[in-house]
C-alpha positions as a printed NumPy array, in Angstrom:
array([[102.943,  25.976, 180.376],
       [102.143,  25.221, 176.963],
       [ 98.808,  26.604, 174.933],
       [ 97.532,  25.015, 171.989],
       [ 96.132,  27.295, 169.235],
       [ 92.746,  27.274, 168.166],
       [ 92.729,  25.793, 164.348],
       [ 90.26 ,  28.371, 162.286],
       [ 88.584,  26.499, 159.133],
       [ 87.776,  28.533, 156.072],
       [ 84.816,  27.716, 154.111],
       [ 84.079,  28.761, 150.681],
       [ 82.383,  31.894, 150.472],
       [ 79.691,  30.6  , 147.772],
       [ 78.839,  27.737, 150.695],
       [ 78.174,  30.454, 153.274],
       [ 76.52 ,  32.908, 150.693],
       [ 73.977,  29.878, 149.39 ],
       [ 72.913,  28.937, 153.133],
       [ 72.696,  32.839, 154.14 ],
       [ 70.728,  33.566, 151.358],
       [ 68.072,  30.601, 151.475],
       [ 68.229,  30.58 , 155.572],
       [ 68.709,  26.928, 155.358],
       [ 71.194,  25.467, 157.609],
       [ 70.769,  21.818, 156.166],
       [ 71.946,  22.787, 152.736],
       [ 75.241,  21.102, 151.498],
       [ 74.838,  18.421, 154.501],
       [ 77.842,  16.256, 152.586],
       [ 80.743,  18.999, 153.323],
       [ 82.124,  18.778, 156.716],
       [ 80.726,  22.368, 158.435],
       [ 79.862,  22.358, 162.409],
       [ 75.978,  22.967, 162.895],
       [ 76.772,  26.035, 164.85 ],
       [ 78.571,  27.405, 161.683],
       [ 75.584,  26.611, 159.692],
       [ 73.213,  27.905, 162.003],
       [ 75.266,  31.424, 162.154],
       [ 75.107,  31.644, 158.288],
       [ 71.599,  30.829, 158.192],
       [ 70.741,  34.12 , 160.374],
       [ 72.778,  35.964, 157.856],
       [ 75.452,  36.523, 160.398],
       [ 78.474,  36.435, 157.693],
       [ 81.298,  38.987, 157.045],
       [ 81.863,  40.064, 153.761],
       [ 84.717,  38.537, 151.563],
       [ 87.282,  40.254, 149.663],
       [ 87.56 ,  37.951, 145.917],
       [ 88.784,  38.471, 142.747],
       [ 86.041,  39.594, 140.047],
       [ 87.028,  36.323, 138.172],
       [ 85.622,  33.866, 140.86 ],
       [ 82.283,  35.173, 140.282],
       [ 82.412,  33.554, 136.746],
       [ 80.247,  30.72 , 136.162],
       [ 82.01 ,  27.315, 135.815],
       [ 80.665,  27.378, 132.044],
       [ 82.281,  30.544, 131.231],
       [ 85.597,  29.5  , 132.759],
       [ 85.276,  26.626, 130.786],
       [ 84.524,  28.59 , 127.566],
       [ 87.57 ,  30.683, 128.328],
       [ 89.869,  27.973, 128.946],
       [ 88.632,  26.664, 125.512],
       [ 89.422,  29.726, 123.719],
       [ 93.041,  30.125, 125.246],
       [ 93.848,  26.783, 124.19 ],
       [ 92.45 ,  27.228, 120.767],
       [ 94.609,  30.649, 120.523],
       [ 97.762,  28.668, 121.798],
       [ 97.348,  25.91 , 119.417],
       [ 97.32 ,  28.429, 116.458],
       [100.325,  30.235, 117.457],
       [102.   ,  27.058, 117.812],
       [101.137,  26.342, 114.233],
       [102.401,  29.51 , 113.278],
       [105.685,  29.413, 114.938],
       [106.404,  25.891, 113.799],
       [105.622,  26.97 , 110.153],
       [107.988,  29.969, 110.578],
       [110.771,  27.718, 112.147],
       [110.654,  24.969, 109.511],
       [110.394,  27.59 , 106.214],
       [113.294,  29.637, 108.242],
       [115.472,  26.419, 108.374],
       [114.612,  25.169, 104.66 ],
       [115.919,  28.74 , 103.296],
       [118.946,  28.596, 105.125],
       [117.619,  31.143, 108.084],
       [116.806,  34.038, 105.56 ],
       [113.157,  35.32 , 104.872],
       [113.889,  37.322, 101.878],
       [112.383,  37.014,  98.461],
       [114.676,  34.527,  97.043],
       [113.374,  31.89 ,  95.021],
       [113.423,  28.237,  96.516],
       [115.501,  26.599,  93.494],
       [115.738,  23.031,  94.161],
       [112.601,  20.511,  94.137],
       [113.427,  18.693,  97.721],
       [112.989,  22.133,  99.709],
       [110.023,  23.453,  97.731],
       [108.341,  19.955,  98.347],
       [109.32 ,  20.934, 102.254],
       [107.795,  24.126, 102.068],
       [104.564,  22.502, 100.565],
       [104.352,  20.15 , 103.694],
       [104.894,  22.566, 105.843],
       [101.948,  24.553, 104.29 ],
       [ 99.807,  21.829, 104.154],
       [100.087,  20.93 , 107.842],
       [ 99.993,  24.53 , 109.347],
       [ 96.6  ,  24.938, 107.304],
       [ 94.912,  22.245, 109.275],
       [ 94.578,  25.097, 111.937],
       [ 95.425,  28.052, 110.041],
       [ 93.569,  28.886, 106.354],
       [ 95.16 ,  28.59 , 103.633],
       [ 95.272,  32.121, 102.694],
       [ 96.694,  32.97 , 105.936],
       [ 99.228,  30.121, 105.633],
       [100.531,  31.745, 102.527],
       [101.183,  35.174, 103.782],
       [103.109,  34.208, 106.545],
       [105.201,  32.314, 104.409],
       [105.302,  35.019, 101.537],
       [103.914,  32.848,  98.727],
       [101.089,  33.665,  96.444],
       [ 98.185,  31.584,  96.08 ],
       [ 98.886,  31.397,  92.486],
       [102.464,  30.363,  93.095],
       [101.286,  28.063,  95.461],
       [ 98.733,  26.377,  92.948],
       [101.253,  26.275,  90.186]])
């Protein structure tokens, strides 16, 4: 004898909350929810749901957070890229030694210029350890 297990469907709790709050079982007709389930929700017979606090954020708040995190990642990538390039040019040292040859100086200036697209020039110069007077000279 074989038994068949009934498959329980699960739905987004926000759908249930909206139908329960309005009492309208015909809300969200485009979503495949059985009529009996809709009527139960419309009567307010729903169980509580345990959810993360972040789930309650509106879509625009989440998009704003994603955009902010992407911007921070770009800035951090620019800083890391700048440091790696300057370290390579200086032979793996970040001490106060001057860069004597013109080719290396030009490469450092190009690295500073490329990083200052995302970072301010002052911040970029502080990271590299070059004064603004020396940079403009």
